[in-house]
C-alpha positions in Angstrom: -16.8 -0.2 2.3 -14.1 -0.8 -0.2 -15.6 1.7 -2.6 -15.7 4.3 0.1 -12.1 3.7 1.0 -11.2 3.9 -2.7 -13.0 7.3 -2.8 -11.1 8.5 0.2 -7.7 7.2 -1.1 -8.2 8.8 -4.5 -9.2 12.2 -3.1 -6.2 12.1 -0.7 -3.8 11.4 -3.5 -5.2 14.3 -5.5 -4.9 16.6 -2.4 -1.3 15.5 -1.8 -0.3 16.0 -5.4 -2.0 19.4 -5.4 -0.2 20.4 -2.2 3.1 19.5 -3.8 2.3 21.5 -6.8 1.4 24.6 -4.7 4.7 24.3 -2.8 3.3 22.9 0.4 5.6 19.8 0.6 6.7 21.0 4.0 3.2 20.1 5.3 4.0 16.4 5.1 7.2 16.7 7.2 6.4 19.6 9.5 2.8 20.7 9.4 2.2 24.1 11.0 -1.2 24.8 12.5 -0.5 28.5 12.3 -0.2 28.4 8.5 -3.6 28.8 6.8 -2.6 26.7 3.8 -1.7 23.8 6.1 -5.0 24.1 7.8 -6.7 24.0 4.4 -4.9 20.8 3.5 -6.0 19.3 6.9 -9.6 20.3 6.2 -9.4 18.8 2.7 -7.9 15.5 3.9 -10.7 15.2 6.6 -13.2 16.1 3.9 -11.9 13.3 1.7 -12.4 10.8 4.5 -15.9 12.2 5.1 -16.7 11.8 1.4 -15.4 8.2 1.5 -17.5 7.5 4.6 -20.5 8.9 2.8 -19.9 6.8 -0.3 -19.4 3.6 1.8 -22.6 4.2 3.7 -24.6 4.9 0.6 -23.4 1.8 -1.1 -23.8 -0.5 1.9 -27.3 0.9 2.8 -26.9 -0.6 6.3 -24.8 0.3 9.3 -23.8 3.8 7.9 -21.9 4.9 11.0 -19.9 1.6 11.0 -19.1 1.8 7.3 -18.0 5.4 7.6 -15.9 4.6 10.6 -14.3 1.7 8.8 -13.2 4.0 5.9 -11.3 6.0 8.5 -9.8 2.8 10.1 -8.8 1.5 6.7 -7.1 4.8 5.9 -5.1 4.6 9.1 -4.0 1.1 8.3 -3.0 2.0 4.8 -1.0 4.9 6.0 0.7 2.7 8.6 1.6 0.0 6.0 2.9 2.6 3.5 5.3 4.1 6.1 7.9 1.5 7.0 9.2 3.7 9.8 12.0 5.3 7.8 10.4 8.8 8.3 8.9 9.9 11.6 5.3 10.9 11.3 4.7 14.4 12.8 2.3 14.3 15.8 0.0 16.7 14.0 -0.5 14.2 11.2 -1.2 11.4 13.7 -3.9 13.7 15.2 -5.3 14.2 11.7 -5.4 10.4 11.1 -7.3 10.0 14.5 -9.7 12.8 13.5 -10.3 11.0 10.2 -12.2 8.3 12.2 -14.7 10.9 13.2 -14.8 12.4 9.7 -15.6 9.0 8.2 -18.3 8.4 10.7 -19.8 11.8 10.1 -19.8 11.1 6.4 -21.7 7.8 7.1 -24.2 9.6 9.3 -24.8 12.2 6.6 -25.5 9.5 4.2 -27.9 7.9 6.7 -29.7 11.2 7.2 -30.1 11.9 3.5 -31.3 8.3 2.9 -33.8 8.7 5.7 -35.0 12.0 4.3 -35.4 10.5 0.8 -37.5 7.7 2.3 -40.2 10.2 3.4 
């Protein structure tokens, strides 16, 4: 599961740095669901967690849904620890963190489906 979380974390850092480079720093303080670039960042962040869930499930080879879900849980815990409460988290980003649970679980299920397909 740790390798999956590391995958998620590394991809999220790359996405956040790229968002800053492209002038999307406002996304982190006031995300706008009407802004296509902000929606793309949300999709990429959820994709990073799905990729982390996929990696965790492939490495673990057992309980793929649980391993994928735990990548999402660990990501939420890491975000909570890294924000000491000095900056309010926008509700949209709280929703994205909650959706990352489903994304991680879906990544785990995808790994399970591919492993099952390879077994035949």
